[in-house]
LUMNURO-80784 format. One record per residue: x, y, z of N, C-alpha, C in turn; residue in three letters; residue number from 1. Coordinates in steps of 0.2 Angstrom, whole numbers. Each point is the difference from the previous one (the first is absolute). Layout:
ATOM      nu      nv      nw     cau     cav     caw      cu      cv      cw   residuo   num
ATOM       X       Y       Z       X       Y       Z       X       Y       Z       ALA   NUM
...
END
This chain:
ATOM      nu      nv      nw     cau     cav     caw      cu      cv      cw   residuo   num
ATOM       4      -6       0      -4       6       0       5       6       0       MET     1
ATOM      -3       6      -3       4       6      -1      -1       3       8       MET     2
ATOM       6       3       2       1       4       5      -6       5       1       GLU     3
ATOM      -2       1       6      -7       4       1       2       8      -2       GLU     4
ATOM       7       1       1       1       8      -1       1       2      -8       SER     5
ATOM      -1      -6      -4       1       1      -7      -7       0      -3       ILE     6
ATOM      -2       5      -3      -6       1      -4       1       0      -7       ASN     7
ATOM      -1      -5      -4       2      -1      -7      -5       4      -4       LEU     8
ATOM      -6       2       1      -4       4      -3       2       7       0       ASN     9
ATOM       2       2       6       2       7       1       6       1      -3       LYS    10
ATOM       5      -5       0       6       1      -3       0       1      -8       ILE    11
ATOM      -4      -4      -3      -1       0      -7      -3       6      -2       CYS    12
ATOM      -5       3       4      -4       6      -2       5       7       1       GLN    13
ATOM       5      -1       5       4       5       0       5       1      -5       ASN    14
ATOM       3      -6      -3       4      -1      -6      -4       2      -6       LEU    15
ATOM      -5       0       0      -4       1      -6      -2       8       0       LEU    16
ATOM       0       3       6      -2       7       1       4       5      -4       GLU    17
ATOM      -3       4      -4       3       5      -4       2      -2      -7       GLY    18
ATOM      -2      -6      -2       2      -2      -6      -5       3      -6       LEU    19
ATOM       2       1      -5      -5       2      -5      -6      -5      -1       PRO    20
ATOM      -6       2      -1      -6      -4       0       0      -6      -4       SER    21
ATOM       3       1      -5       1      -6      -5       4      -5       3       ARG    22
ATOM       6       3       2       5      -5       2      -2      -4       6       ALA    23
ATOM      -3       3       4      -4      -3       6      -5      -5      -1       LYS    24
ATOM      -4       2      -5      -5      -6      -3       3      -5      -2       GLU    25
ATOM       5       1      -5       3      -7      -3       4      -4       6       VAL    26
ATOM       3       3       4       3      -4       5      -6      -4       5       ILE    27
ATOM      -4       4       2      -6      -3       3      -3      -6      -2       VAL    28
ATOM      -1       1      -8      -3      -5      -3       4      -6      -2       ARG    29
ATOM       6       2      -1       6      -6      -2       1      -4       6       ARG    30
ATOM      -1       3       6       2      -5       6      -6      -1       3       PHE    31
ATOM      -6       1      -1      -6      -1       2      -2       2       8       GLY    32
ATOM       3       6       1       0       3       7      -7       2       2       LEU    33
ATOM      -5       0      -5      -7       2       3      -4      -6      -1       LYS    34
ATOM       0      -4      -6      -4      -5      -2       2      -6       1       THR    35
ATOM       8      -1       3       2      -6       1       1      -5      -6       ARG    36
ATOM      -1       3      -6       1      -3      -7       5       4      -4       GLU    37
ATOM       6      -3      -1       5       4      -4      -2       0      -8       ARG    38
ATOM       1       5      -3      -2       1      -7       6       0      -4       GLU    39
ATOM      -1      -1      -6       5       0      -5       1       6      -3       THR    40
ATOM       7       1      -3       2       6      -4      -6       1      -5       LEU    41
ATOM      -1      -5      -4      -5       0      -5      -7       4       2       GLU    42
ATOM      -3      -3       6      -7       1       2       0       8       1       ALA    43
ATOM       6       3       4       0       6       2       0       5      -6       ILE    44
ATOM       5      -2      -5       1       3      -6      -6       1      -5       GLY    45
ATOM      -4      -6       1      -6       1      -4      -5       5       3       GLU    46
ATOM      -1       0       6      -4       6       4       2       7      -2       ASP    47
ATOM       7       1      -1       2       7      -2       2       0      -7       HIS    48
ATOM      -1      -5      -4       1       1      -7       8       1      -1       ASN    49
ATOM       4      -3       4       8       1      -1       2      -7       0       ILE    50
ATOM       7      -1      -2       3      -6      -1       3      -2       6       THR    51
ATOM       0      -7       1       3      -3       6       7       3       2       ARG    52
ATOM       3       1      -6       7       3       3       0       8       3       GLU    53
ATOM      -5       4      -2      -2       5       3      -2      -1       7       ARG    54
ATOM      -4      -5       1      -2      -1       7       6      -1       4       VAL    55
ATOM       5      -5      -3       5      -2       4       5       6       2       ARG    56
ATOM       0       5      -6       4       7       2      -4       3       7       GLN    57
ATOM      -5       1      -1      -4       4       5       1      -4       7       ILE    58
ATOM       0      -6       0       1      -5       6       7       2       3       GLU    59
ATOM       5      -1      -5       7       2       3       1       6       1       ASN    60
ATOM      -3       5      -3       0       7       3      -2       1       7       ASP    61
ATOM      -5      -4       1      -4       1       7       6      -4       5       GLY    62
ATOM       3      -5      -2       4      -3       4       6       4       3       PHE    63
ATOM       2       4      -6       6       4       1      -1       6       5       SER    64
ATOM      -7       2       1      -1       4       5      -2      -3       7       LYS    65
ATOM      -1      -6       1      -1      -3       5       6      -3       4       ILE    66
ATOM       5      -2      -4       6      -2       4       3       4       4       ILE    67
ATOM       1       7      -1       3       5       5      -4      -1       7       PRO    68
ATOM      -6      -2       0      -4       0       7       2      -6       3       LYS    69
ATOM       5      -6      -1       0      -6       3       3       2       7       PHE    70
ATOM       4       5       1       3       1       6      -6       1       6       ASN    71
ATOM      -6       2      -2      -5       2       4      -3      -7       3       GLN    72
ATOM       1      -5      -4      -3      -7       2       5      -5       0       HIS    73
ATOM       6       2       3       5      -6       2      -2      -5       3       LYS    74
ATOM      -4       1       5      -2      -6       5      -4      -5      -5       GLN    75
ATOM      -4       0      -4      -4      -5      -4       6      -4      -4       VAL    76
ATOM       4       4      -3       6      -4      -5       4      -4       4       PHE    77
ATOM       2       3       7       4      -4       5      -4      -6       2       GLU    78
ATOM      -7       1       1      -3      -6       2      -1      -6      -5       TYR    79
ATOM      -1       3      -7       1      -5      -5       6      -4      -1       PHE    80
ATOM       6       4       1       6      -3       0       2      -5       5       ASN    81
ATOM      -3       2       6       2      -5       6      -4      -6      -1       ARG    82
ATOM      -7       0      -3      -3      -5       0       3      -5      -6       TYR    83
ATOM       2       3      -5       3      -5      -5       6      -3       2       LEU    84
ATOM       4       4       4       6      -3       3      -1      -6       5       LYS    85
ATOM      -6       1       4      -2      -6       3      -3      -6      -3       LYS    86
ATOM      -2       2      -6      -3      -6      -3       5      -3      -6       GLU    87
ATOM       6       2       1       5      -3      -5       2       4      -6       GLY    88
ATOM      -2       6       0       2       5      -5      -5       0      -6       GLY    89
ATOM      -5      -5       0      -4       0      -5      -7      -2       3       LEU    90
ATOM      -6       1      -4      -6      -3       2      -4       0      -6       LYS    91
ATOM      -5      -5       0      -5      -1      -6      -3       6       1       ARG    92
ATOM      -3       2      -6      -4       7       0      -6      -1       4       GLU    93
ATOM      -4      -4      -3      -7       0       4       1      -1       7       ASP    94
ATOM       4      -4       3       1      -1       7       3       6       3       ILE    95
ATOM       4       4      -3       3       6       3      -5       5       0       LEU    96
ATOM      -4       1      -6      -5       5       0      -5      -1       6       LEU    97
ATOM      -3      -7       0      -5       0       5       3       0       7       ALA    98
ATOM       6      -1       1       3       1       6       0       7       3       LYS    99
ATOM       3       4      -4       1       7       1      -6       5      -1       LEU   100
ATOM      -4      -2      -5      -5       4      -1      -8      -2       2       GLY   101
ATOM       0      -6       2      -6      -3       3      -5       0      -7       GLY   102
ATOM      -7       0       1      -5       0      -5       0       6      -4       GLN   103
ATOM       0       6       3      -1       7      -2       5       3      -4       LYS   104
ATOM       7      -1       2       5       4      -1       6      -4      -5       PHE   105
ATOM      -2      -5      -3       6      -4      -3       2       4      -6       GLN   106
ATOM      -4       4      -3       2       4      -7       4       6       3       ASN   107
ATOM      -1       2       6       4       6       3       7      -2       1       HIS   108
ATOM       1      -7       2       6      -3       2       5      -1      -7       VAL   109
ATOM      -4      -3      -5       3      -1      -6       2       7      -3       TYR   110
ATOM      -4       5       1       1       7      -3       8       2       4       PHE   111
ATOM      -1       0       6       7       3       4       6      -5      -1       LEU   112
ATOM      -1      -6      -1       5      -4      -2       3       1      -7       LEU   113
ATOM      -4       2      -4       2       1      -8       4       7       0       ASP   114
ATOM      -3       5       5       4       6      -1       7      -1       2       LEU   115
ATOM       2      -4       5       6       0       3       5      -5      -3       ASN   116
ATOM       5       3      -3       5      -4      -3       4      -5       4       GLU   117
ATOM      -1       0       6       2      -5       5      -2      -7      -1       LYS   118
ATOM      -7       1      -2      -4      -6      -1      -1      -2      -7       PHE   119
ATOM       1      -6      -2       1      -2      -7      -6      -6      -1       GLN   120
ATOM      -4       1      -4      -5      -5      -2       2      -5      -5       ARG   121
ATOM      -1      -7       1       1      -5      -6      -6      -3      -2       SER   122
ATOM      -1       1      -7      -6      -2      -2      -1      -8      -1       SER   123
ATOM      -6      -2      -1      -2      -7      -1       6      -4      -4       LEU   124
ATOM       2      -5       1       6      -4      -4      -3      -7       0       SER   125
ATOM       3      -4      -5      -1      -8       1       2      -2       7       PRO   126
ATOM       4       2       3       3      -2       7      -4       3       6       GLU   127
ATOM      -1       7      -1      -2       4       6      -6       4       0       PHE   128
ATOM      -4       0       5      -6       5       0       3       6       0       TYR   129
ATOM      -4       5      -2       3       7       2       1       2       7       PRO   130
ATOM       6       3       1       2       1       7       3       7       0       PHE   131
ATOM       2       2       6       3       7       1       7      -2       5       TRP   132
ATOM       5       4      -2       7      -2       4       3       7       2       THR   133
ATOM       4       0       5       4       5       1       8      -2       0       ASN   134
ATOM       0      -6      -2       7      -3       0       0      -5      -7       ASP   135
ATOM       4       2      -5       0      -3      -5       4      -7       0       ARG   136
ATOM       4      -1       5       4      -7       1      -6      -5       3       ASN   137
ATOM      -6       2       3      -4      -4       3      -3      -4      -6       SER   138
ATOM      -1       3      -6      -3      -5      -5       4      -5      -2       GLN   139
ATOM       7       0      -1       4      -5      -1       0      -5       5       ASN   140
ATOM       0       2       6       0      -5       6      -7      -4       0       LEU   141
ATOM      -5       3      -1      -7      -2       0       1      -6      -6       ALA   142
ATOM       3       2      -6      -1      -5      -5       4      -6       2       LYS   143
ATOM       6       1       3       4      -6       2      -3      -4       5       GLU   144
ATOM      -4       3       5      -3      -4       6      -6      -4      -4       ILE   145
ATOM      -4       4      -4      -6      -3      -3       2      -7      -5       ILE   146
ATOM       5       1      -3       3      -5      -5       2      -6       4       ASN   147
ATOM       4       1       6       1      -6       4      -6      -3       3       ASN   148
ATOM      -6       4       2      -5      -3       3      -4      -4      -5       LEU   149
ATOM       0       3      -6      -3      -4      -6       2      -7       0       LEU   150
ATOM       7      -1       1       3      -6      -2      -2      -5       6       LYS   151
ATOM       0       4       6      -2      -5       6      -7      -2       0       LYS   152
ATOM      -5       4      -2      -7      -2      -1       0      -6      -5       LEU   153
ATOM       3       1      -6       0      -5      -5       2      -7       3       LYS   154
ATOM       5       0       3       4      -5       4      -5      -3       4       GLU   155
ATOM      -3       3       4      -5      -3       6      -6      -1      -3       ARG   156
ATOM      -2       4      -6      -7      -2      -3      -6       1       5       ASN   157
ATOM       1       4       5      -6       1       4       0       7       3       GLN   158
ATOM      -6       3       1       0       7       3       3       0       7       PRO   159
ATOM       3       6       2       3       1       6      -2       6       4       LEU   160
ATOM       0      -1       7      -2       6       3       6       5       0       SER   161
ATOM      -1       6       2       5       5       0       5      -2       5       PHE   162
ATOM      -1      -3       6       4      -2       5       5      -5      -3       SER   163
ATOM      -2      -4      -4       4      -6      -3       4       4      -5       GLU   164
ATOM      -2       4      -4       4       3      -5       6       5       4       ILE   165
ATOM      -2       3       5       5       4       4       6      -5       2       ALA   166
ATOM      -3      -6       3       6      -5       2       4      -2      -5       LYS   167
ATOM      -3      -2      -7       5      -2      -6       4       6      -1       ILE   168
ATOM      -2       6       0       4       6      -2       6       1       5       TYR   169
ATOM      -2      -1       7       5       0       5       5      -4      -1       LYS   170
ATOM      -2      -6      -2       5      -6       0       4       1      -6       SER   171
ATOM      -2       2      -5       4       2      -7       5       6       2       ASP   172
ATOM      -3       4       4       5       7       2       5      -3       4       SER   173
ATOM      -1      -5       5       5      -2       4       6      -5      -4       SER   174
ATOM      -3      -4      -5       5      -3      -4       3       4      -4       ALA   175
ATOM      -2       7      -2       4       4      -4       4       5       4       LYS   176
ATOM      -1      -1       7       4       4       5      -2       8      -2       LYS   177
ATOM      -6       1       0      -3       7      -1      -5       1       5       THR   178
ATOM       0       6       2      -6       2       5      -7       0      -3       LYS   179
ATOM      -4      -4       2      -7       0      -2      -4       6       1       PRO   180
ATOM      -4       2      -5      -4       7       0      -6      -1       6       LEU   181
ATOM      -3       6       2      -6      -1       4      -6      -3      -4       PRO   182
ATOM      -4      -3       4      -6      -3      -3      -4       5      -4       SER   183
ATOM       0       6       2      -5       5      -4       4       1      -7       GLU   184
ATOM       7       0       0       2       0      -7      -2      -6      -5       PHE   185
ATOM       1      -6       3      -2      -6      -3      -7       0      -3       LEU   186
ATOM      -5       2       5      -7       0      -2      -1       5      -6       LEU   187
ATOM       3       6       0      -1       5      -5       3      -2      -7       SER   188
ATOM       6      -4       0       3      -3      -6      -5      -5      -3       TYR   189
ATOM      -3      -5       5      -5      -5      -3      -5       3      -2       ILE   190
ATOM      -3       5       3      -7       3      -3       1       3      -6       GLU   191
ATOM       5       3      -2       1       3      -6       1      -5      -6       VAL   192
ATOM       2      -6       1       0      -5      -5      -7      -2      -4       SER   193
ATOM       1       0      -6      -6      -3      -3       0      -7      -1       ARG   194
ATOM       5      -4       2       0      -7      -1      -2      -4       7       ASP   195
ATOM       0       4       5      -1      -3       7      -7       4       2       ILE   196
ATOM      -4      -5       2      -7       4       3      -1      -4       6       GLU   197
ATOM      -5       3       4      -2      -2       6      -7      -3       0       GLN   198
ATOM      -1      -6       1      -7      -3       0      -3      -2       6       GLY   199
ATOM      -4      -5       0      -4      -2       6       4      -1       6       LEU   200
ATOM      -2       2       7       4      -2       6       7       4       0       ASP   201
ATOM       0       5      -5       5       6       0       7      -4      -2       ASN   202
ATOM       0      -5      -3       5      -4      -4       2       3      -6       LEU   203
ATOM       7       0      -1       3       3      -6       2      -5      -5       PHE   204
ATOM      -1       1      -6       3      -6      -5      -1       4      -7       GLY   205
ATOM       1      -5      -5       1       3      -8      -7       1      -1       LEU   206
ATOM      -1       5      -4      -6       3      -2      -4      -5      -4       LYS   207
ATOM       2      -5      -4      -4      -4      -3      -1      -7       4       TYR   208
ATOM       2       0       6      -2      -6       4      -8       1       1       TRP   209
ATOM      -3      -6       0      -8       0       2      -1       2       7       PRO   210
ATOM       5      -1       5       0       1       6       0       8       2       GLU   211
ATOM       3       4      -5       0       6       1      -4       4      -4       ILE   212
ATOM      -2      -2      -6      -4       4      -6      -5      -5      -3       ASN   213
ATOM      -5      -3       5      -4      -6      -4      -4       3      -5       PRO   214
ATOM      -1      -4      -5      -4       2      -6      -5      -6      -1       ARG   215
ATOM      -7       1       0      -5      -4      -2      -1      -5       7       GLY   216
ATOM      -5      -4      -1      -2      -5       6       5      -5       1       ILE   217
ATOM       4      -3      -6       5      -5       2       5       3       5       ARG   218
ATOM       3       6      -1       5       3       4      -3       2       7       ASP   219
ATOM      -6       2       0      -2       1       7      -2      -6       4       ARG   220
ATOM      -2      -6      -4       0      -6       3       6      -3       2       ALA   221
ATOM       5       1      -4       7      -2       2       2       3       7       TYR   222
ATOM      -1       7       1       1       3       6      -3      -3       6       LEU   223
ATOM      -7      -1      -2      -4      -4       6       3      -6       2       ALA   224
ATOM       2      -3      -5       4      -7       2       6       1       4       PHE   225
ATOM       4       4      -2       6       2       3      -1       2       7       LYS   226
ATOM      -5       4       1      -1       3       6      -3      -4       6       LYS   227
ATOM      -4      -6      -3      -2      -4       5       4      -6       1       THR   228
ATOM       4      -2      -5       5      -5       0      -3      -7       1       SER   229
ATOM      -6      -1      -3      -3      -7       0      -5       0      -6       LYS   230
ATOM      -2      -7      -2      -5       0      -5      -6       2       2       PRO   231
ATOM      -4       3      -5      -6       3       1      -5      -2      -5       LEU   232
ATOM      -6      -1       2      -7      -1      -5       0       7      -4       HIS   233
ATOM      -2      -1      -6      -1       6      -4      -5       5       3       PHE   234
ATOM      -4      -2       4      -5       5       3       4       3       5       VAL   235
ATOM       4      -3       5       4       4       4       5       4      -3       GLU   236
ATOM       3      -2      -5       5       4      -4      -4       7      -2       ALA   237
ATOM      -6      -1      -3      -4       6      -2      -1       5       6       ALA   238
ATOM      -1      -3       6      -1       4       6       6       4       2       SER   239
ATOM       6      -4       0       7       3       1       2       6      -5       PHE   240
ATOM      -2      -1      -6       1       5      -5      -3       6       2       ILE   241
ATOM      -6      -1       1      -5       6       3       4       4       5       ASP   242
ATOM       2      -3       5       3       3       5       7       3      -2       ARG   243
ATOM       3      -3      -4       6       4      -3      -1       6      -4       LEU   244
ATOM      -6       0      -4      -1       6      -3      -3       5       3       ASP   245
ATOM      -3      -2       6      -3       6       4       5       3       4       LEU   246
ATOM       6      -2       1       5       4       3       2       7      -3       GLN   247
ATOM      -4       5       3       2       7      -3      -5       1      -5       GLY   248
ATOM      -5      -4      -2      -4       1      -6      -7       4       2       ALA   249
ATOM      -2       4      -3      -5       5       1      -7      -4      -1       ALA   250
ATOM       0      -5      -4      -7      -3      -2       2      -8       1       GLU   251
ATOM      -6      -3       3       0      -7       0      -1      -4      -7       LYS   252
ATOM       3      -5      -2      -2      -3      -5       0      -8       1       ARG   253
ATOM      -4      -3      -3      -1      -7       2       3      -5      -6       LYS   254
ATOM       4      -5       2       4      -4      -4      -4      -6      -1       THR   255
ATOM      -2      -2      -6      -4      -6      -1       4      -6       1       LEU   256
ATOM      -2      -5       5       4      -6       1       1      -4      -7       PRO   257
ATOM      -5       0      -4       0      -4      -6       5       3      -5       GLN   258
ATOM       1       7       0       5       3      -4       7      -2       3       THR   259
ATOM       0      -1       6       7      -1       3       2      -8      -2       VAL   260
ATOM      -5      -4       1       1      -7      -2       2       0      -8       HIS   261
ATOM      -3       3      -5       1       0      -6       8       3      -1       ASN   262
ATOM       2       4       3       7       4       0       4      -5       2       GLU   263
ATOM      -1      -3       6       5      -5       3       2      -6      -4       LEU   264
ATOM      -6      -3      -3       1      -5      -5       5       1      -6       ILE   265
ATOM       0       6      -2       4       2      -6       7       2       2       ARG   266
ATOM       2       1       7       6       3       1       4      -6       3       ASP   267
ATOM       6      -1      -4       5      -5       3       3       1       7       PRO   268
ATOM      -1       6       3       2       1       6      -3      -4       6       ARG   269
ATOM      -7      -2      -2      -4      -3       5      -2      -7      -2       PHE   270
ATOM       0      -4       5      -1      -8      -2      -7      -1       4       VAL   271
ATOM      -4      -4      -3      -6      -3       3       1      -5       5       LEU   272
ATOM      -1       0       6       3      -5       4      -7      -4       4       VAL   273
ATOM      -5       2      -2      -6      -2       4      -7       2      -4       GLY   274
ATOM      -6      -1       3      -5       2      -3      -1       8       0       ARG   275
ATOM       1       3      -5       1       8       0       5       3       4       GLY   276
ATOM       5      -4       2       6       2       5       5       1      -4       ILE   277
ATOM       4       6       1       6       1      -5       6       1       5       TYR   278
ATOM       6      -1      -3       6       2       4       5       2      -5       ALA   279
ATOM       6       3       3       4       3      -5       5      -5      -2       LEU   280
ATOM       2       0      -6       5      -6      -3       7       2       3       LYS   281
ATOM       1       6       2       7       1       4       1      -3       6       GLU   282
ATOM      -6      -2       3       0      -4       6       2      -7       0       TRP   283
ATOM       1      -2      -6       2      -7      -1      -6      -4      -2       GLY   284
ATOM      -5       3      -2      -6      -5      -3       1      -1      -7       TYR   285
ATOM      -2      -6      -2       2      -3      -7      -8       1      -3       GLU   286
ATOM       0       2      -7      -6       0      -3      -2      -7      -3       PRO   287
ATOM      -6      -2       0      -3      -6      -2      -5      -2       4       GLY   288
ATOM      -4      -5      -3      -6      -4       4       4      -4       5       ILE   289
ATOM      -5      -3       4       3      -4       5       4      -7      -2       VAL   290
ATOM      -3      -2      -5       3      -6      -3       7       2      -2       ARG   291
ATOM       1       5      -4       7       2      -2       5       1       5       GLU   292
ATOM      -3       3       7       4       1       5       3      -7       3       ILE   293
ATOM      -5      -5       1       1      -6       2       7      -3      -5       ILE   294
ATOM      -1       1      -7       5      -3      -4       6       3       1       GLU   295
ATOM       1       7       0       6       3       2       3      -2       7       LYS   296
ATOM      -4      -1       5       2      -2       6       4      -7       1       THR   297
ATOM      -4      -5      -4       3      -7      -1       6       1      -4       ILE   298
ATOM       0       4      -5       6       0      -6       6       3       4       GLU   299
ATOM      -1       4       5       6       3       3       2      -5       6       GLU   300
ATOM      -4      -3       4       1      -4       6       0      -8      -1       ARG   301
ATOM      -2      -2      -6      -1      -7      -1      -6      -3       3       GLY   302
ATOM       0      -6       1      -7      -4       3      -1       3       7       PRO   303
ATOM      -7       1       1      -2       3       6      -6      -3       3       MET   304
ATOM      -1      -1       7      -6      -2       2      -5       5       0       THR   305
ATOM      -6      -2       1      -6       5      -1       0       5       5       LYS   306
ATOM       3      -1       6       0       4       5       6       6      -2       GLU   307
ATOM       5      -2      -2       5       4      -3      -2       5      -5       GLU   308
ATOM      -4      -4      -5      -2       4      -5      -5       6       2       ILE   309
ATOM      -5      -2       5      -5       5       2       4       6       4       ILE   310
ATOM       5      -2       4       4       5       3       3       5      -4       LYS   311
ATOM       4      -2      -6       4       3      -4      -6       5      -4       GLU   312
ATOM      -5      -3      -3      -4       3      -5      -4       6       4       VAL   313
ATOM      -1      -2       7      -4       5       3       4       6       1       SER   314
ATOM       6       0      -1       4       7       1       0       4      -6       LYS   315
ATOM      -3      -4      -6      -1       4      -6      -7       2      -1       GLN   316
ATOM      -5      -4       2      -7       0      -1      -4       0       6       ARG   317
ATOM      -5       5       1      -4       0       6      -7      -4      -2       LEU   318
ATOM       1      -6      -1      -5      -6      -1      -1      -4       5       VAL   319
ATOM      -5      -4       1      -1      -5       5       4      -7      -3       LYS   320
ATOM       3      -3       5       3      -6      -1      -3      -5      -5       PRO   321
ATOM      -7       0       1      -4      -4      -4       1       2      -8       ASN   322
ATOM       0       6      -2       1       2      -6       7      -3      -2       THR   323
ATOM       5       0       3       6      -2      -2       1      -8      -1       ILE   324
ATOM      -5      -3       5       0      -8      -1      -4      -2      -6       LEU   325
ATOM      -5       4      -2      -4      -1      -6       5       0      -6       ILE   326
ATOM       4       5       0       4       2      -6       6      -6      -1       ASN   327
ATOM       2      -3       7       4      -6       0      -3      -6      -3       LEU   328
ATOM      -6      -1       0      -4      -5      -2       0       0      -8       GLN   329
ATOM       2       4      -3       0       0      -7       5      -4      -3       ASN   330
ATOM      -1      -6      -3       5      -5      -1       3       2      -7       LYS   331
ATOM      -2       6      -3       3       1      -7       7       4       2       GLN   332
ATOM       0       3       6       6       4       2       4      -4       6       PHE   333
ATOM      -4      -3       4       4      -3       6      -1      -7       1       PHE   334
ATOM       5      -3       3       0      -7       2       3      -1       6       ILE   335
ATOM      -1      -6       4       3      -2       6       6      -6      -1       LYS   336
ATOM       5       0       3       6      -4       0      -2      -5       5       ASN   337
ATOM       4      -5       0       0      -6       5       0       3       7       SER   338
ATOM       2       5       1       1       3       8      -6       4       1       GLU   339
ATOM      -5       1      -5      -6       4       2       1       7      -1       GLY   340
ATOM       5       2      -3       2       7      -2      -2       2      -7       LYS   341
ATOM      -2       7      -1      -2       2      -7       6       2      -4       TYR   342
ATOM      -1      -2      -6       5       2      -5      -4       3      -7       LEU   343
ATOM       4       3      -4      -3       2      -6       0      -6      -5       LEU   344
ATOM      -6       0      -3      -1      -6      -5       4       2      -6       LYS   345
ATOM       5      -4      -3       3       2      -6      -4       0      -6       GLU   346
ATOM       1       5      -4      -4       1      -6       1      -5      -5       ALA   347
END
């Protein structure tokens, strides 16, 4: 939050005071200081029947008259400078403006930052969201830390909490015999990356991971299964999907169980392990009907008693023992040896 002694609206009014009316209008509209909507050079030029370059000239002329007034408002620029230093020398633009300007005065903060050459804005790029900095070296440092974190996330292939990320970073710093940066710095650098995002439960991961940026019913179902860590009936899965969707959602929406059922059948990440019950393949469940699971089990272990088969197949399928026994009675696929153990019938 902004220091109570700093009134952003009054500061901006003071800086604009005494400007030619057209210069004042251009700056106010360009930065959205009244309407909160920033306007383009073209839009303003059309209203005055002048070119965008002429609008820019008027804007720059206004700036040249404002800059000499900076000394009257050192406090606000010193505050911005301290805040950026505390955050590691850079901060993602939307987070910075919300932190310093609240809901009403974000454009005022943007205007003041843009006026002062101590603060530099970096536009949207393939790697970074727009951000502001008061230390050019911080961008290179952020890039190095983000690239290293990307490698770690790909190696682990799972989202991590910020505390886990901080431990990894401190361990790497120790190995390199360098002093680790404060956690505020590390968080600012992660936030500015376009490749790393924060998902459910405040975990960080790669932006294309379903755990971080779920797309469609299948990905949301995958999240529901990961969160519960157990097989679910498709009706239960639909209920869990609704709970996930409602976190922070303004409107409730109902996920149809049959839709979930249809999507899970088509997605190789899920395995049908019982009547309408699914599990994740990554948990070790094999696809296939009960007979195929029995065949695979015998093929891997050799001749087995019915008790052994029931025990092993029950780890893969949530079915009654009698269902397994009925499949074993199919003489087209299984026979007994002299010891009473089941084996595969040779083709």
